[in-house]
C-alpha positions in Angstrom: 0.0 0.0 0.0 2.8 2.3 0.9 4.6 1.6 -2.4 1.4 2.4 -4.4 1.0 5.7 -2.7 4.6 6.6 -3.3 4.3 5.6 -6.9 1.3 7.8 -7.4 3.0 10.7 -5.6 6.1 10.3 -7.9 3.9 10.2 -11.0 2.0 13.3 -9.9 5.2 15.2 -9.3 6.7 14.3 -12.6 3.5 15.2 -14.4 3.3 18.5 -12.6 6.9 19.4 -13.5 6.5 18.7 -17.2 3.2 20.4 -17.4 4.3 23.6 -15.7 7.5 23.9 -17.8 5.7 24.3 -21.1 6.9 27.3 -23.0 3.6 29.1 -23.8 3.7 32.2 -26.0 1.8 35.3 -25.0 -0.5 36.9 -27.4 2.0 39.6 -28.0 4.7 37.1 -29.0 2.2 35.3 -31.3 1.4 38.6 -33.0 5.1 39.5 -33.4 5.8 36.0 -34.9 2.9 36.5 -37.3 4.2 39.9 -38.4 7.7 38.6 -38.8 6.5 35.7 -41.0 4.4 38.1 -43.0 7.4 40.3 -43.5 9.5 37.4 -44.6 6.8 36.4 -47.1 6.7 40.0 -48.5 10.5 40.0 -48.9 10.4 36.7 -50.7 7.6 38.0 -53.0 9.6 41.2 -53.7 12.7 39.2 -54.6 10.6 37.0 -56.9 9.1 40.1 -58.6 12.5 41.6 -59.0 13.8 38.5 -60.7 10.8 38.3 -63.0 11.2 41.9 -64.0 14.9 41.4 -64.7 14.2 38.3 -66.8 11.5 40.1 -68.7 13.8 43.0 -69.3 16.5 40.7 -70.7 13.9 39.1 -73.0 12.8 42.5 -74.3 16.4 43.5 -74.9 17.0 40.3 -76.8 13.8 40.7 -78.9 14.7 44.3 -79.7 18.2 43.3 -80.8 16.8 40.5 -82.9 14.3 42.8 -84.5 17.0 45.4 -85.3 19.2 42.7 -86.9 16.2 41.5 -89.0 15.5 45.0 -90.2 19.2 45.6 -91.0 19.2 42.2 -92.9 16.1 43.3 -94.9 17.6 46.7 -95.7 20.9 45.1 -96.7 19.1 42.6 -98.9 17.2 45.3 -100.7 20.3 47.2 -101.8 
């Protein structure tokens, strides 16, 4: 009987220790984390947009160069 009571007391103590040591975030910390994650997502989206604009710019330059060469070829062929 004594052993059973001591076992339950030990289990209760261990359960209490692990339950009370949880790291619970406050509402303020949760909000800060949310804003930080949103900021990271915005930065990622901005970088992706920048890359897309750069790629599109290169494509436009290449197309303009090709069009110029085609016009020059046509003009040279007419002479």
